[in-house]
Structure formats: C-alpha cells, structure tokens
MIKEDO-47840 format. One record per residue (C-alpha): residue number from 1; residue in three letters; chain; z, x negated, y negated. Coordinates in pm, 1 decimal, padded with zeros to 6 digits. Layout:
<nodes>
     i    aa   ch         pz         px         py
   NUM   ALA    A          Z          X          Y
...
</nodes>
This chain:
<nodes>
     i    aa   ch         pz         px         py
     1   UNK    A    12267.0   -07295.2   -12956.4
     2   UNK    A    12061.3   -07540.4   -13160.4
     3   UNK    A    12075.9   -07335.3   -13479.1
     4   UNK    A    12454.4   -07289.6   -13445.4
     5   UNK    A    12505.5   -07663.6   -13398.9
     6   UNK    A    12287.4   -07741.3   -13701.5
     7   UNK    A    12472.5   -07475.5   -13902.1
     8   UNK    A    12801.5   -07652.4   -13833.5
     9   UNK    A    12655.3   -07975.7   -13968.3
    10   UNK    A    12548.8   -07793.2   -14284.6
    11   UNK    A    12898.8   -07640.6   -14306.5
    12   UNK    A    13046.7   -07990.5   -14312.0
    13   UNK    A    12804.9   -08090.0   -14586.6
    14   UNK    A    12893.1   -07789.7   -14803.2
    15   UNK    A    13267.0   -07845.3   -14759.6
    16   UNK    A    13282.3   -08222.2   -14802.0
    17   UNK    A    13536.3   -08185.8   -15083.8
    18   UNK    A    13764.5   -07980.7   -14858.8
    19   UNK    A    13735.0   -08250.0   -14590.5
    20   UNK    A    13833.5   -08510.9   -14846.1
    21   UNK    A    14139.1   -08306.9   -14945.3
    22   UNK    A    14231.6   -08275.2   -14577.3
    23   UNK    A    14211.2   -08652.1   -14545.3
    24   UNK    A    14449.6   -08693.8   -14838.4
    25   UNK    A    14694.4   -08463.6   -14661.5
    26   UNK    A    14669.5   -08681.3   -14350.8
    27   UNK    A    14728.2   -08989.6   -14569.7
    28   UNK    A    15054.6   -08839.0   -14696.5
    29   UNK    A    15177.7   -08752.7   -14345.9
    30   UNK    A    15070.5   -09095.3   -14218.2
    31   UNK    A    15250.9   -09277.4   -14500.5
    32   UNK    A    15567.5   -09072.8   -14447.6
    33   UNK    A    15580.3   -09138.6   -14071.5
    34   UNK    A    15492.7   -09504.5   -14125.0
    35   UNK    A    15741.0   -09593.6   -14398.3
    36   UNK    A    16046.9   -09368.6   -14369.6
    37   UNK    A    16141.0   -09446.5   -14003.8
    38   UNK    A    16125.4   -09819.4   -14083.6
    39   UNK    A    16402.2   -09763.5   -14339.1
    40   UNK    A    16631.2   -09580.2   -14094.9
    41   UNK    A    16871.1   -09719.2   -13831.4
    42   UNK    A    16725.1   -09761.5   -13485.7
    43   UNK    A    16778.0   -09451.8   -13267.9
    44   UNK    A    17030.9   -09459.0   -12986.0
    45   UNK    A    16997.3   -09312.2   -12637.9
    46   UNK    A    17100.6   -08967.4   -12764.3
    47   UNK    A    16811.8   -08947.4   -13010.0
    48   UNK    A    16539.1   -08695.6   -12926.6
    49   UNK    A    16220.4   -08570.1   -13080.3
    50   UNK    A    16399.1   -08263.7   -13218.2
    51   UNK    A    16682.1   -08450.3   -13394.3
    52   UNK    A    16554.4   -08795.7   -13493.1
    53   UNK    A    16268.5   -08877.2   -13730.3
    54   UNK    A    16206.2   -09218.8   -13574.0
    55   UNK    A    16147.9   -09060.0   -13234.1
    56   UNK    A    15923.3   -08800.4   -13399.4
    57   UNK    A    15713.8   -09077.3   -13553.8
    58   UNK    A    15701.0   -09270.0   -13224.8
    59   UNK    A    15584.0   -08959.6   -13041.1
    60   UNK    A    15331.9   -08874.8   -13314.2
    61   UNK    A    15175.1   -09221.8   -13324.2
    62   UNK    A    15183.5   -09329.9   -12961.1
    63   UNK    A    15240.2   -09007.6   -12768.1
    64   UNK    A    14977.4   -08792.9   -12937.0
    65   UNK    A    14773.0   -08963.6   -13206.2
    66   UNK    A    14623.2   -09271.0   -13041.8
    67   UNK    A    14562.6   -09131.4   -12691.0
    68   UNK    A    14397.5   -08812.9   -12811.0
    69   UNK    A    14200.4   -08970.6   -13093.6
    70   UNK    A    14050.9   -09176.5   -12813.1
    71   UNK    A    13969.6   -08859.2   -12616.1
    72   UNK    A    13805.8   -08704.4   -12922.6
    73   UNK    A    13537.6   -08974.3   -12937.4
    74   UNK    A    13333.3   -08873.8   -12628.9
    75   UNK    A    13394.8   -08505.5   -12710.1
    76   UNK    A    13321.0   -08490.7   -13084.0
    77   UNK    A    13183.4   -08831.3   -13174.3
    78   UNK    A    13361.7   -09014.3   -13452.3
    79   UNK    A    13483.4   -08693.6   -13613.2
    80   UNK    A    13830.8   -08847.2   -13645.9
    81   UNK    A    13682.3   -09121.2   -13863.0
    82   UNK    A    13488.4   -08883.5   -14084.5
    83   UNK    A    13732.8   -08592.7   -14106.2
    84   UNK    A    14088.3   -08724.0   -14072.3
    85   UNK    A    14136.1   -09102.6   -14061.2
    86   UNK    A    14377.7   -09218.6   -14335.0
    87   UNK    A    14245.6   -09575.6   -14332.1
    88   UNK    A    13889.3   -09456.8   -14374.9
    89   UNK    A    13993.8   -09238.4   -14667.0
    90   UNK    A    14191.0   -09517.5   -14835.0
    91   UNK    A    13928.9   -09789.6   -14792.5
    92   UNK    A    13659.8   -09563.4   -14938.8
    93   UNK    A    13890.4   -09462.1   -15224.3
    94   UNK    A    13963.3   -09828.6   -15300.2
    95   UNK    A    13592.5   -09909.2   -15285.1
    96   UNK    A    13517.9   -09639.1   -15542.8
    97   UNK    A    13749.9   -09822.5   -15783.0
    98   UNK    A    13677.1   -10176.8   -15668.9
    99   UNK    A    13484.6   -10470.9   -15806.4
   100   UNK    A    13174.5   -10412.0   -15593.2
   101   UNK    A    13118.1   -10765.6   -15466.1
   102   UNK    A    12835.0   -10810.0   -15213.8
   103   UNK    A    12940.3   -10801.6   -14849.0
   104   UNK    A    12974.0   -11163.1   -14728.0
   105   UNK    A    12824.2   -11283.1   -14403.3
   106   UNK    A    13162.6   -11348.7   -14243.9
   107   UNK    A    13247.5   -10978.1   -14265.8
   108   UNK    A    12917.4   -10884.8   -14101.0
   109   UNK    A    12992.5   -11112.6   -13804.1
   110   UNK    A    12924.3   -10918.9   -13485.2
   111   UNK    A    13233.8   -11046.1   -13305.0
   112   UNK    A    13490.5   -10864.5   -13518.6
   113   UNK    A    13512.6   -10549.8   -13300.3
   114   UNK    A    13614.7   -10760.8   -13000.2
   115   UNK    A    13830.6   -11014.7   -13183.5
   116   UNK    A    14015.0   -10755.4   -13395.3
   117   UNK    A    14082.9   -10538.8   -13088.5
   118   UNK    A    14207.0   -10835.1   -12886.1
   119   UNK    A    14433.9   -10976.8   -13156.6
   120   UNK    A    14583.9   -10638.2   -13244.8
   121   UNK    A    14645.0   -10551.7   -12878.7
   122   UNK    A    14813.1   -10884.6   -12803.4
   123   UNK    A    15018.2   -10896.3   -13121.9
   124   UNK    A    15131.8   -10537.2   -13071.5
   125   UNK    A    15275.8   -10631.3   -12732.8
   126   UNK    A    15459.6   -10933.6   -12870.2
   127   UNK    A    15635.7   -10729.1   -13139.9
   128   UNK    A    15678.2   -10412.2   -12923.4
   129   UNK    A    15475.4   -10189.1   -13150.3
   130   UNK    A    15520.5   -09885.5   -12923.7
   131   UNK    A    15899.0   -09901.9   -12950.9
   132   UNK    A    16004.6   -10009.1   -13300.3
   133   UNK    A    15919.5   -09863.9   -13644.1
   134   UNK    A    15923.7   -10201.4   -13821.1
   135   UNK    A    15656.0   -10322.9   -13581.6
   136   UNK    A    15456.3   -10004.2   -13642.8
   137   UNK    A    15481.8   -10059.8   -14018.2
   138   UNK    A    15368.8   -10419.7   -13975.3
   139   UNK    A    15073.5   -10353.6   -13742.7
   140   UNK    A    14941.9   -10019.7   -13869.6
   141   UNK    A    15054.1   -10074.9   -14226.7
   142   UNK    A    14904.9   -10423.0   -14229.7
   143   UNK    A    14574.3   -10281.7   -14107.4
   144   UNK    A    14583.4   -10018.2   -14383.2
   145   UNK    A    14653.0   -10277.2   -14652.6
   146   UNK    A    14366.5   -10487.5   -14517.1
   147   UNK    A    14136.0   -10184.5   -14524.6
   148   UNK    A    14221.5   -10113.5   -14888.3
   149   UNK    A    14181.5   -10477.1   -14989.4
   150   UNK    A    13838.2   -10503.3   -14826.8
   151   UNK    A    13740.8   -10172.5   -14986.8
   152   UNK    A    13847.3   -10290.1   -15330.4
   153   UNK    A    13660.2   -10618.4   -15303.2
   154   UNK    A    13334.1   -10523.7   -15135.2
   155   UNK    A    13074.0   -10250.3   -15143.2
   156   UNK    A    13048.8   -09947.0   -15365.0
   157   UNK    A    13197.8   -09622.8   -15231.0
   158   UNK    A    13159.7   -09760.7   -14879.2
   159   UNK    A    13380.5   -09801.6   -14573.8
   160   UNK    A    13321.7   -10170.8   -14520.5
   161   UNK    A    13643.7   -10208.9   -14321.4
   162   UNK    A    13551.5   -09922.6   -14089.6
   163   UNK    A    13201.1   -10051.5   -14025.2
   164   UNK    A    13288.9   -10412.6   -13953.5
   165   UNK    A    13658.3   -10499.9   -13923.9
   166   UNK    A    13868.5   -10202.8   -13807.6
   167   UNK    A    14048.9   -10306.8   -13484.4
   168   UNK    A    13934.6   -09990.6   -13305.2
   169   UNK    A    13587.5   -09965.2   -13457.0
   170   UNK    A    13426.8   -10123.3   -13152.0
   171   UNK    A    13611.5   -09895.8   -12908.6
   172   UNK    A    13526.7   -09585.0   -13110.7
   173   UNK    A    13163.3   -09694.9   -13141.3
   174   UNK    A    13132.4   -09730.5   -12764.3
   175   UNK    A    13302.5   -09403.8   -12674.5
   176   UNK    A    13108.7   -09205.3   -12935.2
   177   UNK    A    12789.3   -09301.8   -12752.8
   178   UNK    A    12897.5   -09045.6   -12491.7
   179   UNK    A    12936.0   -08760.2   -12741.7
   180   UNK    A    12724.4   -08447.9   -12677.9
   181   UNK    A    12630.9   -08424.0   -13049.5
   182   UNK    A    12459.0   -08639.0   -13307.7
   183   UNK    A    12280.9   -08613.5   -13639.1
   184   UNK    A    11908.8   -08638.4   -13567.0
   185   UNK    A    11639.5   -08753.4   -13809.0
   186   UNK    A    11298.2   -08583.3   -13813.8
   187   UNK    A    11070.1   -08871.3   -13914.6
   188   UNK    A    10778.1   -08642.1   -14002.6
   189   UNK    A    10993.2   -08428.9   -14232.4
   190   UNK    A    11134.7   -08744.1   -14392.9
   191   UNK    A    10784.6   -08874.4   -14470.2
   192   UNK    A    10679.3   -08535.8   -14603.3
   193   UNK    A    10969.3   -08543.9   -14851.1
   194   UNK    A    10831.8   -08847.2   -15036.5
   195   UNK    A    10744.2   -08760.8   -15393.9
   196   UNK    A    10991.0   -08472.8   -15404.3
   197   UNK    A    11314.5   -08481.8   -15601.4
   198   UNK    A    11590.8   -08591.9   -15364.9
   199   UNK    A    11964.1   -08594.7   -15436.9
   200   UNK    A    12098.7   -08930.4   -15311.7
   201   UNK    A    12387.7   -08925.4   -15068.4
   202   UNK    A    12656.0   -09178.4   -14990.4
   203   UNK    A    12671.3   -09277.3   -14624.5
   204   UNK    A    13010.0   -09447.5   -14637.2
   205   UNK    A    12987.0   -09624.0   -14296.1
   206   UNK    A    12647.5   -09774.0   -14393.9
   207   UNK    A    12436.3   -09606.1   -14127.3
   208   UNK    A    12061.7   -09654.6   -14198.5
   209   UNK    A    11990.2   -09282.8   -14215.7
   210   UNK    A    11612.7   -09283.8   -14180.6
   211   UNK    A    11629.3   -09479.2   -13855.5
   212   UNK    A    11954.0   -09331.0   -13720.2
   213   UNK    A    11919.3   -09271.3   -13346.7
   214   UNK    A    12268.8   -09260.9   -13198.4
   215   UNK    A    12624.4   -09150.6   -13269.4
   216   UNK    A    12806.2   -09482.0   -13226.2
   217   UNK    A    12825.9   -09578.8   -13593.9
   218   UNK    A    12810.8   -09226.3   -13744.7
   219   UNK    A    13138.5   -09082.7   -13875.9
   220   UNK    A    13023.4   -08720.3   -13831.4
   221   UNK    A    13122.2   -08638.2   -14190.2
   222   UNK    A    12816.2   -08419.5   -14237.7
   223   UNK    A    12727.1   -08555.9   -14582.6
   224   UNK    A    12370.5   -08625.0   -14470.5
   225   UNK    A    12315.0   -08284.9   -14306.0
   226   UNK    A    11999.1   -08132.0   -14453.1
   227   UNK    A    11908.8   -08449.9   -14645.2
   228   UNK    A    11534.1   -08445.5   -14724.5
   229   UNK    A    11518.3   -08143.2   -14492.7
   230   UNK    A    11503.1   -08404.9   -14218.3
   231   UNK    A    11857.1   -08450.5   -14080.9
   232   UNK    A    12054.1   -08200.3   -13877.2
   233   UNK    A    12328.3   -08191.3   -13618.1
   234   UNK    A    12190.5   -08140.4   -13266.7
   235   UNK    A    12325.5   -08116.0   -12914.0
   236   UNK    A    12222.3   -08380.4   -12662.3
   237   UNK    A    12298.2   -08513.0   -12317.1
   238   UNK    A    12616.5   -08723.4   -12318.0
   239   UNK    A    12418.8   -08989.4   -12129.7
   240   UNK    A    12123.2   -09002.2   -12368.5
   241   UNK    A    12240.2   -09282.4   -12593.4
   242   UNK    A    12355.3   -09514.0   -12315.2
   243   UNK    A    12047.8   -09464.7   -12097.4
   244   UNK    A    11767.5   -09419.6   -12351.8
   245   UNK    A    11874.5   -09554.4   -12691.9
   246   UNK    A    12137.2   -09827.6   -12696.7
   247   UNK    A    12036.0   -10177.4   -12585.3
   248   UNK    A    12381.6   -10333.8   -12587.2
   249   UNK    A    12474.8   -10684.4   -12694.1
   250   UNK    A    12702.1   -10963.7   -12583.3
   251   UNK    A    12994.0   -10860.7   -12802.3
   252   UNK    A    12983.3   -10503.3   -12675.0
   253   UNK    A    12983.2   -10635.4   -12319.7
   254   UNK    A    13282.6   -10856.8   -12400.6
   255   UNK    A    13468.7   -10559.8   -12549.0
   256   UNK    A    13399.9   -10335.1   -12250.1
   257   UNK    A    13458.4   -10587.6   -11973.0
   258   UNK    A    13709.0   -10839.6   -12107.0
   259   UNK    A    13866.3   -10627.1   -12381.7
   260   UNK    A    13908.7   -10263.6   -12276.1
   261   UNK    A    13907.7   -10324.1   -11900.6
   262   UNK    A    14063.7   -10670.0   -11878.5
   263   UNK    A    14286.8   -10764.1   -12167.9
   264   UNK    A    14407.4   -10409.5   -12237.8
   265   UNK    A    14496.3   -10356.1   -11871.4
   266   UNK    A    14709.2   -10671.3   -11875.9
   267   UNK    A    14874.7   -10554.4   -12197.5
   268   UNK    A    14969.1   -10220.8   -12043.5
   269   UNK    A    15091.2   -10364.7   -11712.1
   270   UNK    A    15303.9   -10665.9   -11801.7
   271   UNK    A    15622.6   -10471.5   -11881.6
   272   UNK    A    15627.4   -10314.1   -11534.3
   273   UNK    A    15537.5   -10619.9   -11330.5
   274   UNK    A    15805.1   -10755.9   -11092.7
   275   UNK    A    15583.5   -11063.5   -11055.6
   276   UNK    A    15640.4   -11148.7   -11419.7
   277   UNK    A    16017.0   -11107.6   -11379.9
   278   UNK    A    16023.0   -11331.8   -11072.7
   279   UNK    A    15809.4   -11595.6   -11244.2
   280   UNK    A    16034.8   -11590.4   -11549.5
   281   UNK    A    16343.8   -11641.6   -11332.8
   282   UNK    A    16183.8   -11934.0   -11152.0
   283   UNK    A    16072.8   -12102.4   -11473.6
   284   UNK    A    16409.7   -12037.6   -11640.6
   285   UNK    A    16591.4   -12196.6   -11346.5
   286   UNK    A    16361.1   -12496.8   -11362.0
   287   UNK    A    16425.0   -12536.7   -11735.2
   288   UNK    A    16801.6   -12499.8   -11702.9
   289   UNK    A    16812.1   -12760.4   -11425.9
   290   UNK    A    16647.7   -13004.9   -11665.7
   291   UNK    A    16857.5   -12901.9   -11963.2
   292   UNK    A    16553.4   -12775.1   -12154.5
   293   UNK    A    16701.9   -12477.5   -12334.7
   294   UNK    A    16486.3   -12406.0   -12639.7
   295   UNK    A    16226.3   -12192.3   -12453.2
   296   UNK    A    16511.7   -11957.8   -12351.4
   297   UNK    A    16629.1   -11902.0   -12708.4
   298   UNK    A    16560.9   -11560.1   -12858.7
   299   UNK    A    16570.8   -11670.5   -13220.9
   300   UNK    A    16214.0   -11587.2   -13322.4
   301   UNK    A    16183.8   -11348.8   -13620.3
   302   UNK    A    16105.2   -10983.8   -13540.9
   303   UNK    A    15755.5   -11012.9   -13690.6
   304   UNK    A    15668.2   -11290.0   -13443.6
   305   UNK    A    15844.3   -11176.2   -13126.1
   306   UNK    A    16053.5   -10867.3   -13055.1
   307   UNK    A    16399.6   -10931.3   -13198.9
   308   UNK    A    16643.1   -10639.9   -13212.0
   309   UNK    A    16976.9   -10778.8   -13086.1
   310   UNK    A    17160.7   -10468.1   -13209.6
   311   UNK    A    17000.5   -10273.0   -12923.5
   312   UNK    A    16994.0   -10565.5   -12680.5
   313   UNK    A    16619.6   -10622.9   -12695.5
   314   UNK    A    16499.0   -10968.4   -12795.8
   315   UNK    A    16218.4   -11181.9   -12655.7
   316   UNK    A    16269.1   -11550.3   -12591.6
   317   UNK    A    15993.2   -11802.6   -12648.2
   318   UNK    A    15945.6   -11802.6   -12271.2
   319   UNK    A    15902.5   -11425.0   -12274.1
   320   UNK    A    15632.0   -11453.2   -12537.8
   321   UNK    A    15448.0   -11723.6   -12347.9
   322   UNK    A    15458.4   -11527.7   -12022.5
   323   UNK    A    15335.3   -11209.0   -12191.0
   324   UNK    A    15040.7   -11400.7   -12330.3
   325   UNK    A    14972.7   -11554.5   -11991.0
   326   UNK    A    14989.2   -11218.8   -11813.3
   327   UNK    A    14748.8   -11055.1   -12059.3
   328   UNK    A    14512.2   -11350.3   -12029.1
   329   UNK    A    14531.6   -11325.0   -11649.4
   330   UNK    A    14439.6   -10957.8   -11674.9
   331   UNK    A    14133.2   -11046.8   -11879.5
   332   UNK    A    14032.3   -11315.6   -11628.7
   333   UNK    A    14098.8   -11125.8   -11305.6
   334   UNK    A    13991.0   -10773.0   -11403.5
   335   UNK    A    13732.8   -10862.3   -11666.1
   336   UNK    A    13605.5   -11172.4   -11491.9
   337   UNK    A    13560.9   -10991.3   -11161.4
   338   UNK    A    13357.5   -10716.0   -11324.3
   339   UNK    A    13147.6   -10959.3   -11528.3
   340   UNK    A    13063.2   -11154.0   -11211.8
   341   UNK    A    12958.4   -10828.1   -11045.7
   342   UNK    A    12740.0   -10744.4   -11346.5
   343   UNK    A    12581.8   -11088.8   -11330.3
   344   UNK    A    12502.0   -11051.4   -10960.5
   345   UNK    A    12376.0   -10693.6   -10995.9
   346   UNK    A    12157.3   -10787.6   -11291.2
   347   UNK    A    11988.7   -11052.1   -11079.0
   348   UNK    A    11941.8   -10811.5   -10791.8
   349   UNK    A    11746.2   -10570.6   -11011.4
   350   UNK    A    11386.9   -10606.6   -11135.0
   351   UNK    A    11282.0   -10643.9   -11501.1
   352   UNK    A    11562.8   -10883.7   -11581.1
   353   UNK    A    11564.8   -11004.2   -11940.9
   354   UNK    A    11793.8   -11176.4   -12189.4
   355   UNK    A    11976.1   -10852.2   -12272.0
   356   UNK    A    11952.2   -10663.4   -11942.4
   357   UNK    A    12308.2   -10747.4   -11834.5
   358   UNK    A    12441.9   -10607.7   -12163.6
   359   UNK    A    12247.9   -10285.9   -12113.1
   360   UNK    A    12391.2   -10254.2   -11760.9
   361   UNK    A    12745.0   -10309.7   -11892.2
   362   UNK    A    12716.4   -09997.3   -12109.3
   363   UNK    A    12744.0   -09793.0   -11791.8
   364   UNK    A    13112.0   -09885.9   -11772.4
   365   UNK    A    13207.2   -09721.3   -12102.1
   366   UNK    A    13360.8   -09414.2   -11926.8
   367   UNK    A    13577.1   -09630.6   -11697.8
   368   UNK    A    13682.2   -09857.1   -11984.6
   369   UNK    A    13773.9   -09564.4   -12207.2
   370   UNK    A    13969.4   -09396.9   -11928.7
   371   UNK    A    14166.2   -09715.8   -11867.7
   372   UNK    A    14273.5   -09741.8   -12230.9
   373   UNK    A    14365.0   -09371.0   -12230.1
   374   UNK    A    14575.9   -09409.3   -11914.1
   375   UNK    A    14758.1   -09705.2   -12063.7
   376   UNK    A    14829.7   -09528.4   -12392.6
   377   UNK    A    14949.2   -09210.4   -12223.3
   378   UNK    A    15202.0   -09413.4   -12023.9
   379   UNK    A    15401.5   -09411.6   -12349.3
   380   UNK    A    15342.0   -09036.3   -12380.4
   381   UNK    A    15483.8   -08980.5   -12032.3
   382   UNK    A    15783.9   -09204.4   -12099.6
   383   UNK    A    15864.3   -09002.9   -12412.7
   384   UNK    A    15824.0   -08673.4   -12227.5
   385   UNK    A    16059.2   -08795.0   -11953.4
   386   UNK    A    16313.8   -08882.6   -12219.4
   387   UNK    A    16289.7   -08524.2   -12343.7
   388   UNK    A    16365.6   -08397.2   -11991.9
   389   UNK    A    16017.3   -08281.2   -11896.4
   390   UNK    A    15918.5   -08296.4   -11529.9
   391   UNK    A    15636.5   -08541.5   -11456.3
   392   UNK    A    15570.7   -08498.5   -11083.0
   393   UNK    A    15216.7   -08385.1   -11163.5
   394   UNK    A    15127.9   -08691.5   -11369.5
   395   UNK    A    14988.4   -08927.3   -11104.3
   396   UNK    A    14762.2   -08656.3   -10963.8
   397   UNK    A    14610.3   -08608.6   -11307.3
   398   UNK    A    14592.2   -08982.7   -11372.0
   399   UNK    A    14401.9   -09065.6   -11057.3
   400   UNK    A    14184.8   -08756.1   -11093.0
   401   UNK    A    14076.9   -08872.3   -11438.6
   402   UNK    A    14025.0   -09226.9   -11314.5
   403   UNK    A    13809.5   -09105.3   -11023.5
   404   UNK    A    13594.1   -08894.2   -11256.4
   405   UNK    A    13550.8   -09182.2   -11500.9
   406   UNK    A    13457.0   -09425.6   -11223.9
   407   UNK    A    13209.9   -09175.7   -11078.0
   408   UNK    A    13050.7   -09126.3   -11419.9
   409   UNK    A    13024.3   -09500.5   -11473.4
   410   UNK    A    12859.6   -09552.7   -11136.3
   411   UNK    A    12618.9   -09267.1   -11210.2
   412   UNK    A    12523.3   -09429.7   -11540.7
   413   UNK    A    12475.9   -09765.3   -11368.7
   414   UNK    A    12253.8   -09597.0   -11109.5
   415   UNK    A    12038.0   -09442.2   -11383.7
   416   UNK    A    12013.5   -09776.4   -11561.8
   417   UNK    A    11911.3   -09943.7   -11234.0
   418   UNK    A    11640.3   -09686.7   -11163.5
   419   UNK    A    11520.4   -09720.1   -11521.3
   420   UNK    A    11447.2   -10085.2   -11449.2
   421   UNK    A    11214.7   -09986.5   -11167.7
   422   UNK    A    11453.2   -10055.2   -10881.4
   423   UNK    A    11400.3   -09862.7   -10560.7
   424   UNK    A    11677.4   -09694.8   -10366.4
   425   UNK    A    11767.9   -10004.8   -10164.4
   426   UNK    A    11795.6   -10242.8   -10459.0
   427   UNK    A    11974.7   -09981.7   -10669.9
   428   UNK    A    12219.9   -09917.1   -10386.1
   429   UNK    A    12280.3   -10290.8   -10344.0
   430   UNK    A    12351.9   -10328.3   -10714.7
   431   UNK    A    12576.9   -10023.3   -10698.1
   432   UNK    A    12780.6   -10173.8   -10414.2
   433   UNK    A    12821.0   -10502.7   -10598.4
   434   UNK    A    12937.9   -10324.9   -10914.1
   435   UNK    A    13173.8   -10099.8   -10719.3
   436   UNK    A    13325.4   -10416.1   -10572.9
   437   UNK    A    13364.2   -10557.1   -10922.2
   438   UNK    A    13570.6   -10251.2   -11014.0
   439   UNK    A    13826.4   -10309.7   -10737.3
   440   UNK    A    14063.1   -10531.0   -10945.8
   441   UNK    A    14055.0   -10269.4   -11222.5
   442   UNK    A    14142.3   -09987.7   -10981.3
   443   UNK    A    14404.5   -10199.3   -10803.7
   444   UNK    A    14577.0   -10269.3   -11136.1
   445   UNK    A    14633.4   -09896.7   -11197.2
   446   UNK    A    14749.9   -09839.9   -10839.2
   447   UNK    A    15009.6   -10113.9   -10885.5
   448   UNK    A    15114.7   -09975.7   -11224.0
   449   UNK    A    15147.3   -09609.4   -11127.9
   450   UNK    A    15239.9   -09625.8   -10757.9
   451   UNK    A    15363.4   -09961.1   -10632.1
   452   UNK    A    15559.9   -10088.3   -10930.0
</nodes>
C-alpha cells in the first residue's frame, strides 16, 4: 500500500506539465460558464438543464462544483487546489509574469480566512449568487480578478492569493486536515542530501517543505515528491493531524464555530424562515403606519441587493437589513452556543493553556464541514426537483450524514480530552457539555429540512 501511494505522488511529479494543461482546460470551461450566461436573458420557468445554458451553469457551479469540491477535501486533501482550480492556475500564471514585490504584512494577516469567508458568504446572499448569473460573475469573477492582481503584484511564481486571501482557503485548510494522505518529509534523508546537487522546486502555496507536517496548506500537486529523496506521499489516519499535529489558533476557531457553523447556517436558512417573513410584515406595517416608506423601496442596484424586476425578484432595503440580521443571529445563537460550550469544557479538562480551547475546537471540523455541505446541496436538490427528479430519499441521507459527522466530531473531542490527561468522568462531562453546545446547530437543520 505504502509503495503504491508513494508511486502516485511520483506520478504527479513526473506529469506536472500535464496537470498544468488540465488546469488551463478548466480555466476555459470556467470562463465560458462564468461569462456567457451573464450575457444571456434570464431563464423562464420552462428552462431546464438540457435546454438552457444559464441553468447548466447554475447547476455546474452550485449543484455540483462547490458541494463536491468541499467533499473532496477530507477525501483527497487539497487536490482540487493543486490539480484543477482555475483561480490557483491564474494567480500563479500572473505571478510568473508579475513585478515580484515582497508580500506585505497586511496580506499575511491571519484573519483573512475568516473575514474573506464571512464577507463572501454574506454578500453572496444579498445579491442572490445561487440564482443569477450576473451575481455569479460579480462574486466569482471578482475573486478571480483579485487573485490575478495579487499574483501579478506579489511573489514570484507563487500562489499568494491561495495561501492568504482566497475566501475558501480557510475552509479547505481545515477540511484537508482530515485527509487520509499527505506528503511526508524524512528529516534524516533531507539532512543526508546536503552537499549533493539538488534541483530546486517551486512550492506555489509557500509550504515550508523541510518542516511540512500536515496536509492543511499543501495543494497535493506532487511537485515536491521525491525532492532530496526525502519527500513522498504516504497514507495516514484521517485523525492524525487534528489529534497529534495541529495546535489550532483563534482565527481557525472563529472560522469553525462562528463562520462555518454559525454564520453559514444563518445564510442557508434565512430564505426558508417563516419567522423572517412574519418579522418583515410586522416591521413593514409599523413603517407604513408612520409613513416611513424608503426602507420598503426596492431601488438598490443589482450589485448591492438583488434587483431583477423582470422576473419579479427584488430586495428592498428592509429585506437586506433583515437578511443581515438573520445571518448575524445565526452566528450568535449557533456559534455563540458552541463557543460557550467549548469554553466550559476547556475549563473542565486538565492541562488548560492559552491555546487549549483552540485545539479542542478542531474536533468540530467534521460537523462544520458537513453543515456547509448540507447547505450547499440544498441548491442541488432544488435544481434536481426542477428537473423532475424524486427527492423522497433526501432527508434520510441528510440526517444520516449529519449524524455521522456529529459522531466523528464527538469522537475527536473525546480523543483530545483524553490527550490532556482527563479521566473518563471528566472527559464524559466535557463531552456532555459540548454535545449540548451542538443542539442549536442540530436544531437549525431540523427546522430547515423538516419543520419549515
């Protein structure tokens, strides 16, 4: 098994030019699906995936691409980033031709993974990125332009955007920690190679190769396979990096708890919430009674709030404010509840330190990733229903996946508790507290898929 895994890593290294050509092919398909639908009329109710390019692009981006790229991370590591991602290809290409300025400190700021994810998620909801091609062009296209600009300005043949500023870099980094593969460095072999002629390699995502221990930042491109006869692809336990390697930090905790499990849940749920509709009606009545009409106007431009009057879909200023409030409430209720549980559990366990809560939070990566996947595939299911496919089986699969993810997270938390020297009683107490902290997260999906 080990030799076959290593051989695949060497295969990637030998065929790096073919991988690059494959990425260019993906760039062409991506550009076509991004630009052409934005130039076409909006589809009507008779449009289907087999007769309308806009629906094809919608299904490709939101029905298949994003949900299953997410799934690929804990299965293959960041192979999408290294083998297929059009933004990664374009930012590296721009960097090869750029002006090679040093990377400024503001780009290296550790909060970008959380902030970029939060802003993109919120803005995408305000402009209805899952529904309209102009919004897709603005959000995804804007990200691509930003990636190329950063590549042109900074670094030499590097993926600066991917390493620091990509809106999904943080999510991919977390999920890849669960991958059953990684490139491993043999320190003894590396030292033995000193004095020998070595062909330099370009690690585009700026992973410090000699001290590489995990898969979170690695793009699995295989360029380093066999380097100094010290690096090879190996199989590992999917729990190894979370339990034994990664220490976690405050920004990762914020992304897991308040981003992927809190804010994202609110973003997925608001459009189905009858509570939001009732609140809007009450506020609108209050405003009308006082002759305050401007919040009810739907005159915002499409790039600020959804505005497509030709199909009867336009957000008022009140709509925008309520969407923001609902998403924020999701972050506070779901994320805040889990963070409080982490805080209490951390204090119930021995060997507490400045970073011990962040380490404990890593155990919730499976649950967080599953939540984002469930939310994204809601669009997949909607599109399949529109095509006439039966979906009676969907909730069984949804809750089965959620149960498995929650069980895995609680198992990881248990291992992290025992690792801190906690006995069965203290570990069980921490486990109960953390399970309680998950209740708002679970309740949100029950409301979304069953009650609402």
